[in-house]
C-alpha positions in Angstrom: -8.2 40.0 23.3 -6.0 37.1 22.0 -7.7 34.4 19.9 -6.5 31.1 20.8 -5.1 28.7 17.9 -7.1 25.2 18.4 -4.9 22.1 18.5 -6.2 20.9 14.8 -5.2 24.2 13.5 -1.7 23.7 14.8 -1.6 20.2 13.4 -2.9 21.5 10.1 -0.1 23.8 9.9 2.3 20.9 10.8 0.7 18.8 8.3 1.0 21.5 5.6 4.7 22.4 6.4 5.4 18.5 6.2 3.8 18.3 2.8 5.4 21.5 1.3 9.0 20.1 2.6 8.1 16.7 0.7 7.1 18.4 -2.4 10.7 19.6 -2.6 12.4 16.5 -1.2 15.4 15.1 -3.5 13.8 11.6 -4.1 14.6 8.8 -6.5 12.5 8.9 -9.9 9.6 6.8 -10.1 5.9 6.5 -9.1 6.2 8.9 -6.3 6.5 11.7 -9.0 2.9 11.2 -9.5 2.3 11.7 -5.8 4.4 14.6 -5.3 2.9 16.6 -8.4 -0.7 16.1 -6.6 0.7 17.3 -3.3 1.8 20.1 -4.9 -1.8 20.9 -6.6 -3.4 20.5 -3.5 -1.0 22.9 -1.7 -1.9 25.3 -4.3 -5.4 25.1 -3.6 -5.3 25.9 0.1 -5.1 29.5 1.2 -2.7 28.9 4.1 0.9 30.4 3.4 3.5 27.6 4.5 7.5 28.2 5.3 9.3 25.6 3.3 12.6 24.4 4.5 15.5 25.5 2.4 17.3 22.1 2.6 16.2 19.2 0.5 15.3 16.0 2.2 16.7 12.6 1.2 14.6 9.6 0.7 15.0 8.3 4.2 14.1 11.7 6.1 11.2 11.8 3.5 9.9 9.0 4.4 9.9 9.9 8.2 8.3 13.0 7.7 5.4 11.3 5.3 4.6 9.1 8.4 4.9 11.6 10.7 2.4 13.9 8.7 0.2 11.2 8.0 0.0 10.5 11.8 -0.9 14.3 12.2 -3.8 14.2 9.8 -4.9 11.2 11.4 -5.1 12.8 14.7 -6.8 16.2 13.3 -9.9 14.0 12.0 -10.1 12.3 15.5 -10.5 15.6 16.9 -13.1 16.9 14.5 -11.3 18.3 11.5 -9.5 21.7 10.6 -10.9 24.8 9.0 -7.3 24.9 7.4 -7.7 21.5 5.6 -11.3 20.7 4.4 -12.7 17.3 4.9 -12.2 16.2 1.0 -8.6 17.5 0.9 -7.7 15.5 4.1 -8.9 12.4 2.7 -6.8 12.8 -0.4 -3.7 13.7 1.3 -3.9 10.8 3.5 -4.1 8.5 0.8 -1.1 10.4 -1.0 0.8 10.2 2.0 0.2 6.4 2.5 1.1 5.9 -1.2 4.1 7.9 -1.0 5.2 6.2 2.0 5.0 2.8 0.3 7.0 4.1 -2.6 9.8 5.5 -0.5 9.8 2.5 1.5 10.3 0.3 -1.7 13.0 2.8 -2.8 14.9 2.3 0.5 14.6 -1.5 0.1 16.1 -1.3 -3.4 19.1 0.4 -1.7 19.6 -2.2 0.5 19.7 -4.8 -2.1 23.2 -4.0 -2.5 24.2 -5.5 1.2 22.6 -8.8 0.1 26.1 -9.9 -1.0 29.0 -12.0 0.1 28.8 -14.0 3.4 25.2 -14.2 5.3 25.5 -16.1 8.7 22.4 -17.5 10.5 22.8 -17.2 14.1 20.9 -20.0 15.9 21.6 -20.8 19.7 21.5 -24.4 19.0 24.2 -24.2 16.3 27.1 -22.4 18.6 29.3 -25.2 19.9 28.1 -24.2 23.5 29.2 -20.6 22.9 27.0 -17.6 23.3 25.1 -16.5 20.0 26.1 -13.1 20.4 29.9 -14.1 20.5 29.2 -16.0 17.2 27.6 -13.1 15.7 30.4 -10.7 16.9 33.0 -13.1 15.3 31.1 -13.2 12.2 31.1 -9.5 11.7 34.6 -9.0 12.3 35.5 -11.9 9.7 33.5 -9.7 7.1 29.9 -11.0 7.2 27.5 -8.6 5.7 24.2 -10.2 6.6 23.0 -12.1 10.0 19.7 -13.7 10.6 18.6 -14.4 14.0 16.7 -17.9 13.8 15.6 -19.4 16.9 13.0 -22.3 16.5 12.5 -23.2 20.6 12.1 -20.2 22.7 9.3 -17.9 23.1 9.6 -14.5 21.6 10.1 -12.8 24.9 13.3 -14.7 25.5 14.6 -14.0 22.1 14.0 -10.3 22.3 17.2 -9.0 24.1 19.5 -11.3 21.9 17.4 -9.7 18.9 18.1 -6.3 20.4 21.8 -6.9 21.0 22.3 -8.1 17.2 20.5 -5.2 16.1 22.9 -2.9 17.9 26.0 -4.8 16.8 24.8 -4.6 13.1 23.9 -0.9 13.0 27.1 -0.1 14.5 28.9 -2.2 11.6 26.7 -1.4 8.6 25.5 -5.0 8.4 22.0 -6.2 7.7 20.2 -8.0 10.4 17.2 -10.4 9.4 14.7 -11.9 11.7 13.7 -15.5 10.7 10.0 -16.2 10.7 8.9 -13.6 13.7 7.6 -10.7 11.9 6.4 -8.8 15.0 9.9 -9.3 16.8 11.7 -7.4 13.4 9.5 -4.8 13.8 9.8 -4.5 17.4 13.7 -4.3 17.1 13.9 -2.2 13.7 16.0 -5.2 12.2 16.8 -4.7 8.6 14.2 -7.2 7.7 12.5 -10.5 8.1 13.0 -14.0 6.6 9.8 -16.3 6.0 9.3 -19.8 4.8 6.9 -21.1 2.2 4.2 -22.0 5.2 5.0 -18.8 7.4 3.0 -15.6 7.1 2.3 -14.4 3.5 4.4 -11.6 2.2 1.5 -9.5 1.9 0.5 -10.0 5.7 4.0 -9.7 6.6 4.3 -6.0 4.8 1.5 -4.7 7.1 3.4 -5.6 10.3 6.9 -4.5 8.9 8.1 -0.8 8.2 8.1 0.2 4.7 11.7 0.1 4.7 12.2 -3.3 6.0 13.3 -5.6 3.6 11.5 -9.4 3.4 13.4 -12.5 2.0 11.5 -15.8 1.3 12.7 -19.2 1.4 12.3 -21.3 -2.3 12.9 -24.9 -2.8 11.7 -25.0 -6.5 12.2 -22.7 -9.3 8.3 -21.9 -9.8 8.4 -20.8 -6.2 11.0 -18.3 -7.0 8.9 -16.6 -9.5 5.9 -16.7 -6.9 8.1 -15.2 -4.1 9.1 -12.4 -6.5 5.5 -11.7 -7.9 4.4 -11.6 -4.0 7.0 -8.7 -3.7 10.2 -10.5 -1.8 13.0 -8.2 -1.9 15.3 -11.0 -2.1 14.8 -14.9 -2.5 17.0 -18.1 -0.9 17.4 -21.0 -3.0 18.5 -24.3 -1.8 19.6 -26.6 -0.2 22.6 -26.7 -2.7 24.7 -29.4 -1.0 23.9 -32.1 1.7 23.3 -30.1 5.1 23.2 -31.1 8.8 21.3 -28.2 10.3 18.1 -29.0 8.3 17.9 -32.5 7.7 15.0 -34.2 6.2 13.1 -33.5 2.9 14.6 -34.3 -0.4 18.3 -34.3 -1.5 20.5 -31.4 -2.4 20.0 -29.3 -5.5 23.5 -29.2 -6.7 25.2 -26.0 -7.7 24.2 -26.5 -11.3 20.3 -25.6 -10.4 21.6 -22.4 -9.5 21.9 -21.2 -13.0 18.5 -22.1 -13.9 17.1 -20.2 -10.7 19.4 -17.0 -11.6 17.8 -16.8 -15.3 14.3 -16.2 -13.5 15.6 -14.3 -10.7 15.6 -10.4 -10.7 16.3 -9.9 -7.2 19.4 -10.6 -5.1 19.7 -14.4 -4.8 20.8 -16.2 -1.5 22.4 -19.7 -1.9 21.8 -21.8 1.4 22.6 -25.5 2.4 26.1 -27.2 3.0 28.0 -24.5 1.6 31.8 -24.0 2.9 35.0 -22.4 1.8 35.9 -25.7 -0.2 32.7 -25.9 -2.3 31.6 -22.2 -2.5 33.4 -21.7 -6.0 30.8 -23.2 -8.2 27.8 -21.5 -6.3 29.1 -18.0 -7.0 30.0 -19.1 -10.6 26.4 -19.9 -11.2 25.2 -16.6 -9.9 24.4 -16.4 -6.3 24.6 -13.0 -4.8 24.9 -14.4 -1.2 25.9 -17.5 0.6 24.1 -18.2 3.6 25.7 -20.5 6.2 25.3 -21.7 9.8 27.5 -24.5 11.0 30.4 -23.6 8.8 30.8 -20.4 11.1 28.4 -21.4 14.3 30.4 -24.9 15.0 33.8 -23.7 13.8 36.5 -23.7 16.3 37.3 -20.0 15.3 34.3 -18.6 14.1 36.0 -15.4 13.1 38.7 -17.3 10.8 36.0 -19.3 9.7 34.2 -16.0 8.3 37.3 -14.8 7.1 38.3 -17.6 4.9 34.4 -17.9 3.4 34.6 -14.2 2.6 38.1 -14.8 0.8 37.0 -17.8 -1.1 33.7 -15.8 -2.2 35.8 -13.1 -3.3 38.4 -15.4 -5.1 35.5 -16.8 -6.7 34.7 -13.3 -8.1 31.6 -12.7 -5.6 30.9 -9.6 -4.2 31.9 -9.3 -0.6 
């Protein structure tokens, strides 16, 4: 008579196999070391023999495995538990996997920091000179943009979704980072590189609960103390401006001037994005005072030749000593 293995027990073997492979993963040094050490200890306390993969996982694969293993643990609990994983161990494993996922996500976001550089183009359907937003985005990428942001203040999210998907596909195929403005749920839905929020948008902590752990979060800042606040909240990069007079976001106080970027740079330890009225002719001082990335809208979106305008801006950033 053959004994049938229960679904929870099958899942338990999946969980233990996942944890065993995470324990051998090739992960960056840091807080996750404590999680890995404790995972190994729990495995040694369990009687089940687990087959361990021969190849070491990288950070991205480890994050995927940690999330899948955590989901399997939740399913075991919902089905009433498993003899192979005692309830107390399951609770601790679930917390460890959650902590590890958060730490791996933070490591991946730090890796993405290198992409916050050079030309950062906002794709706004209202700032295209009558052309399709995707056309402007394609031209910007061909011209050398390293980041795009989808900003649509007028349409409902259901209407924005197709463009968001097209932009994400474009960015993925060109190693460009797509950032979605304001709409955290839309960023999560399309798997964009991240989201950008303003001072009055969803707070950073709540936005993190919606985003994937590997998605970056940028935050707008008008004043120096807000730059400090955004970093304390956990923003992965910060925007500062307006540097010069701008026509795309009229109203409010006058421009900061590039000199104020020096003060902004002194308090900023994450990538710093300068925004507001910047073009190829005036970008030099902005780079000189410490901006990592230059964010523009009209300089590319309203240019007669968006690709040429983007390429000119990239070259101006390069000539000024910026990373492109």
